[in-house]
DRENMAR-482862 format. One record per residue (C-alpha): residue number from 0; residue in three letters; x, y, z. Coordinates in nm, 3 decimals, always signed. Example, Ala and Ser with C-alpha at 12.3 -4.5 7.8 and 13.67 -1.06 7.14 Angstrom:
# residues 2
+-----+-----+---------+---------+---------+
:   i :  aa :      px :      py :      pz :
+-----+-----+---------+---------+---------+
:   0 : ALA :  +1.230 :  -0.450 :  +0.780 :
:   1 : SER :  +1.367 :  -0.106 :  +0.714 :
+-----+-----+---------+---------+---------+
This chain:
# residues 199
+-----+-----+---------+---------+---------+
:   i :  aa :      px :      py :      pz :
+-----+-----+---------+---------+---------+
:   0 : MET :  -1.481 : +10.724 : -14.488 :
:   1 : PRO :  -1.639 : +10.392 : -14.638 :
:   2 : ARG :  -1.562 : +10.054 : -14.531 :
:   3 : CYS :  -1.422 :  +9.790 : -14.719 :
:   4 : LEU :  -1.643 :  +9.496 : -14.695 :
:   5 : PRO :  -1.458 :  +9.144 : -14.693 :
:   6 : ALA :  -1.450 :  +8.948 : -15.030 :
:   7 : LYS :  -1.721 :  +8.677 : -15.060 :
:   8 : PRO :  -1.592 :  +8.325 : -15.061 :
:   9 : VAL :  -1.592 :  +8.179 : -15.436 :
:  10 : LEU :  -1.675 :  +7.828 : -15.518 :
:  11 : GLN :  -1.415 :  +7.594 : -15.669 :
:  12 : SER :  -1.651 :  +7.549 : -15.977 :
:  13 : GLN :  -1.680 :  +7.962 : -16.024 :
:  14 : ARG :  -1.307 :  +8.011 : -15.984 :
:  15 : SER :  -1.199 :  +7.790 : -16.271 :
:  16 : ASP :  -1.425 :  +8.001 : -16.468 :
:  17 : LEU :  -1.262 :  +8.314 : -16.402 :
:  18 : PRO :  -1.042 :  +8.470 : -16.671 :
:  19 : ASP :  -0.663 :  +8.532 : -16.614 :
:  20 : GLN :  -0.701 :  +8.881 : -16.575 :
:  21 : ASP :  -0.937 :  +8.836 : -16.304 :
:  22 : CYS :  -0.689 :  +8.580 : -16.110 :
:  23 : ALA :  -0.380 :  +8.837 : -16.167 :
:  24 : GLU :  -0.587 :  +9.133 : -16.027 :
:  25 : GLY :  -0.690 :  +8.905 : -15.755 :
:  26 : ARG :  -0.315 :  +8.826 : -15.668 :
:  27 : HIS :  -0.221 :  +9.160 : -15.693 :
:  28 : ALA :  -0.493 :  +9.293 : -15.449 :
:  29 : GLN :  -0.371 :  +9.029 : -15.227 :
:  30 : ASP :  -0.004 :  +9.157 : -15.231 :
:  31 : LEU :  -0.158 :  +9.483 : -15.149 :
:  32 : VAL :  -0.375 :  +9.343 : -14.861 :
:  33 : HIS :  -0.087 :  +9.136 : -14.709 :
:  34 : PRO :  +0.259 :  +9.255 : -14.813 :
:  35 : ALA :  +0.429 :  +9.087 : -14.530 :
:  36 : HIS :  +0.313 :  +8.772 : -14.633 :
:  37 : SER :  +0.405 :  +8.819 : -15.001 :
:  38 : ARG :  +0.746 :  +8.912 : -14.917 :
:  39 : HIS :  +0.749 :  +8.601 : -14.714 :
:  40 : LEU :  +0.664 :  +8.393 : -14.982 :
:  41 : ARG :  +0.922 :  +8.549 : -15.226 :
:  42 : LYS :  +1.201 :  +8.451 : -14.973 :
:  43 : LEU :  +1.065 :  +8.091 : -14.971 :
:  44 : GLU :  +1.080 :  +8.099 : -15.350 :
:  45 : ASP :  +1.472 :  +8.250 : -15.341 :
:  46 : ARG :  +1.563 :  +8.004 : -15.094 :
:  47 : ALA :  +1.447 :  +7.696 : -15.300 :
:  48 : LYS :  +1.607 :  +7.834 : -15.607 :
:  49 : MET :  +1.941 :  +7.868 : -15.404 :
:  50 : GLU :  +1.883 :  +7.494 : -15.254 :
:  51 : ASN :  +1.858 :  +7.394 : -15.625 :
:  52 : VAL :  +2.143 :  +7.595 : -15.748 :
:  53 : VAL :  +2.388 :  +7.434 : -15.451 :
:  54 : GLN :  +2.255 :  +7.091 : -15.538 :
:  55 : LEU :  +2.438 :  +7.118 : -15.877 :
:  56 : ILE :  +2.742 :  +7.220 : -15.719 :
:  57 : PRO :  +2.976 :  +6.936 : -15.678 :
:  58 : VAL :  +3.009 :  +6.840 : -15.333 :
:  59 : THR :  +3.388 :  +6.862 : -15.186 :
:  60 : PRO :  +3.554 :  +6.500 : -15.113 :
:  61 : SER :  +3.561 :  +6.420 : -14.793 :
:  62 : ILE :  +3.879 :  +6.335 : -14.582 :
:  63 : ASP :  +3.788 :  +5.947 : -14.614 :
:  64 : GLN :  +3.756 :  +6.007 : -15.014 :
:  65 : LEU :  +4.073 :  +6.190 : -15.035 :
:  66 : ALA :  +4.236 :  +5.919 : -14.801 :
:  67 : ARG :  +4.088 :  +5.664 : -15.072 :
:  68 : ILE :  +4.186 :  +5.841 : -15.356 :
:  69 : ILE :  +4.548 :  +5.900 : -15.244 :
:  70 : GLY :  +4.568 :  +5.500 : -15.192 :
:  71 : ASN :  +4.437 :  +5.426 : -15.534 :
:  72 : VAL :  +4.703 :  +5.683 : -15.701 :
:  73 : ALA :  +5.008 :  +5.527 : -15.496 :
:  74 : ALA :  +5.108 :  +5.290 : -15.767 :
:  75 : PRO :  +5.077 :  +5.564 : -16.027 :
:  76 : ALA :  +5.301 :  +5.760 : -15.781 :
:  77 : PHE :  +5.556 :  +5.507 : -15.735 :
:  78 : LEU :  +5.577 :  +5.451 : -16.149 :
:  79 : LEU :  +5.636 :  +5.819 : -16.190 :
:  80 : GLY :  +5.923 :  +5.826 : -15.969 :
:  81 : ALA :  +6.050 :  +5.508 : -16.122 :
:  82 : VAL :  +6.019 :  +5.648 : -16.460 :
:  83 : ALA :  +6.178 :  +5.995 : -16.332 :
:  84 : SER :  +6.494 :  +5.810 : -16.227 :
:  85 : PHE :  +6.496 :  +5.624 : -16.535 :
:  86 : ILE :  +6.494 :  +5.949 : -16.768 :
:  87 : SER :  +6.790 :  +6.048 : -16.558 :
:  88 : VAL :  +6.974 :  +5.742 : -16.646 :
:  89 : LEU :  +6.893 :  +5.772 : -16.979 :
:  90 : VAL :  +7.020 :  +6.164 : -17.011 :
:  91 : SER :  +7.376 :  +6.050 : -16.830 :
:  92 : ARG :  +7.410 :  +5.814 : -17.119 :
:  93 : ILE :  +7.325 :  +6.024 : -17.402 :
:  94 : ASN :  +7.571 :  +6.255 : -17.233 :
:  95 : ARG :  +7.854 :  +6.009 : -17.241 :
:  96 : VAL :  +7.783 :  +5.944 : -17.617 :
:  97 : VAL :  +7.786 :  +6.267 : -17.689 :
:  98 : ASP :  +8.120 :  +6.342 : -17.540 :
:  99 : ARG :  +8.260 :  +6.050 : -17.690 :
: 100 : ALA :  +8.153 :  +6.174 : -18.038 :
: 101 : GLN :  +8.275 :  +6.479 : -17.969 :
: 102 : PHE :  +8.624 :  +6.344 : -17.904 :
: 103 : LEU :  +8.617 :  +6.141 : -18.216 :
: 104 : HIS :  +8.528 :  +6.432 : -18.430 :
: 105 : GLY :  +8.826 :  +6.618 : -18.272 :
: 106 : ILE :  +9.056 :  +6.366 : -18.399 :
: 107 : THR :  +9.244 :  +6.531 : -18.726 :
: 108 : ASP :  +9.314 :  +6.320 : -19.056 :
: 109 : GLY :  +9.674 :  +6.352 : -18.990 :
: 110 : ASP :  +9.690 :  +6.192 : -18.637 :
: 111 : ALA :  +9.755 :  +5.809 : -18.739 :
: 112 : SER :  +9.759 :  +5.690 : -18.446 :
: 113 : LYS :  +9.382 :  +5.780 : -18.365 :
: 114 : ALA :  +9.249 :  +5.811 : -18.689 :
: 115 : TYR :  +9.067 :  +5.491 : -18.707 :
: 116 : LEU :  +8.867 :  +5.546 : -18.395 :
: 117 : LYS :  +8.648 :  +5.776 : -18.625 :
: 118 : THR :  +8.508 :  +5.424 : -18.791 :
: 119 : ASP :  +8.309 :  +5.410 : -18.427 :
: 120 : ILE :  +8.107 :  +5.735 : -18.536 :
: 121 : PRO :  +7.825 :  +5.544 : -18.739 :
: 122 : ARG :  +7.766 :  +5.318 : -18.390 :
: 123 : LEU :  +7.780 :  +5.605 : -18.161 :
: 124 : ARG :  +7.494 :  +5.799 : -18.409 :
: 125 : HIS :  +7.313 :  +5.475 : -18.392 :
: 126 : ARG :  +7.322 :  +5.441 : -18.011 :
: 127 : ALA :  +7.228 :  +5.804 : -17.973 :
: 128 : SER :  +6.919 :  +5.749 : -18.184 :
: 129 : LEU :  +6.819 :  +5.452 : -17.973 :
: 130 : LEU :  +6.866 :  +5.647 : -17.671 :
: 131 : ASN :  +6.697 :  +5.975 : -17.784 :
: 132 : ARG :  +6.383 :  +5.737 : -17.880 :
: 133 : SER :  +6.393 :  +5.568 : -17.522 :
: 134 : LEU :  +6.393 :  +5.894 : -17.376 :
: 135 : PHE :  +6.085 :  +6.023 : -17.573 :
: 136 : CYS :  +5.896 :  +5.712 : -17.486 :
: 137 : SER :  +5.976 :  +5.775 : -17.086 :
: 138 : ILE :  +5.901 :  +6.107 : -17.116 :
: 139 : LEU :  +5.560 :  +6.038 : -17.262 :
: 140 : SER :  +5.487 :  +5.740 : -17.005 :
: 141 : ALA :  +5.591 :  +6.025 : -16.739 :
: 142 : ILE :  +5.308 :  +6.244 : -16.871 :
: 143 : LEU :  +5.052 :  +5.953 : -16.896 :
: 144 : THR :  +5.116 :  +5.871 : -16.537 :
: 145 : ALA :  +5.099 :  +6.249 : -16.413 :
: 146 : LEU :  +4.735 :  +6.248 : -16.588 :
: 147 : ILE :  +4.636 :  +5.942 : -16.412 :
: 148 : ILE :  +4.682 :  +6.116 : -16.073 :
: 149 : ILE :  +4.508 :  +6.451 : -16.205 :
: 150 : VAL :  +4.223 :  +6.236 : -16.325 :
: 151 : ALA :  +4.160 :  +6.046 : -16.027 :
: 152 : PHE :  +4.164 :  +6.381 : -15.784 :
: 153 : ILE :  +3.944 :  +6.591 : -16.061 :
: 154 : SER :  +3.677 :  +6.308 : -16.127 :
: 155 : ALA :  +3.654 :  +6.249 : -15.742 :
: 156 : LEU :  +3.614 :  +6.637 : -15.711 :
: 157 : PHE :  +3.307 :  +6.645 : -15.946 :
: 158 : ASN :  +3.183 :  +6.286 : -15.876 :
: 159 : VAL :  +3.246 :  +6.137 : -16.218 :
: 160 : ALA :  +3.344 :  +5.797 : -16.305 :
: 161 : HIS :  +3.697 :  +5.743 : -16.403 :
: 162 : GLU :  +3.775 :  +5.386 : -16.392 :
: 163 : TYR :  +3.781 :  +5.325 : -16.774 :
: 164 : GLY :  +3.962 :  +5.641 : -16.832 :
: 165 : VAL :  +4.246 :  +5.576 : -16.555 :
: 166 : ALA :  +4.271 :  +5.228 : -16.686 :
: 167 : MET :  +4.324 :  +5.344 : -17.015 :
: 168 : LEU :  +4.596 :  +5.584 : -16.936 :
: 169 : PHE :  +4.778 :  +5.339 : -16.708 :
: 170 : MET :  +4.789 :  +5.088 : -16.980 :
: 171 : ALA :  +4.929 :  +5.366 : -17.209 :
: 172 : ALA :  +5.189 :  +5.454 : -16.963 :
: 173 : LEU :  +5.311 :  +5.138 : -16.930 :
: 174 : LEU :  +5.331 :  +5.045 : -17.266 :
: 175 : MET :  +5.557 :  +5.363 : -17.340 :
: 176 : PHE :  +5.762 :  +5.253 : -17.048 :
: 177 : CYS :  +5.807 :  +4.911 : -17.214 :
: 178 : ALA :  +5.894 :  +5.081 : -17.535 :
: 179 : SER :  +6.152 :  +5.295 : -17.394 :
: 180 : LEU :  +6.328 :  +4.975 : -17.200 :
: 181 : ILE :  +6.340 :  +4.777 : -17.558 :
: 182 : ASP :  +6.517 :  +5.054 : -17.691 :
: 183 : LEU :  +6.760 :  +5.067 : -17.426 :
: 184 : ALA :  +6.793 :  +4.707 : -17.422 :
: 185 : ARG :  +6.887 :  +4.749 : -17.808 :
: 186 : GLU :  +7.129 :  +5.036 : -17.707 :
: 187 : THR :  +7.285 :  +4.835 : -17.439 :
: 188 : ARG :  +7.393 :  +4.535 : -17.700 :
: 189 : ILE :  +7.582 :  +4.780 : -17.877 :
: 190 : ALA :  +7.698 :  +4.992 : -17.599 :
: 191 : LEU :  +8.065 :  +4.843 : -17.551 :
: 192 : HIS :  +8.309 :  +4.781 : -17.816 :
: 193 : ASP :  +8.697 :  +4.780 : -17.827 :
: 194 : ASN :  +8.718 :  +5.108 : -17.935 :
: 195 : ASP :  +8.555 :  +5.249 : -17.627 :
: 196 : LEU :  +8.830 :  +5.149 : -17.396 :
: 197 : ARG :  +9.088 :  +5.308 : -17.628 :
: 198 : MET :  +9.163 :  +5.683 : -17.616 :
+-----+-----+---------+---------+---------+
């Protein structure tokens, strides 16, 4: 059986002159000669690719980062609770206005002792309109406040700057809350009337 002679060393100047086909054949022959070494190189390449992919995945925030985020969203959380309580107050006032309007609509025209109370229906309609608009602004404020908390946690998870977005959302939430308070103040000015004290 003929023996395989070791390959002669190739100079750097001669190696650059070799065509691509010869280089490919040389690598193939080297894989055949050293299969274990080739598998080891492939494993190293796969491991390097996996490390690159892992670097692209956002790192989960630590406990300290979560504590800092929770501390930052404490003010929006308190605002959200205040808006929720304010919404319950508005709903109760709307129910009182609706009950009063239903009572006035139930008065017959033949009841001379209470027919004059029907003149109060336009005022109640105006109160209901103001309270409805105030409730709508309050709900928008609550939604924007909840978005502040959601954006803060998502930006921390993906390591994205969120200062400008949170500031804009917080200002919008406060503007909606102020608009709701203004409508409530306007409704309060016309809320109490002499007819409200009569049945």
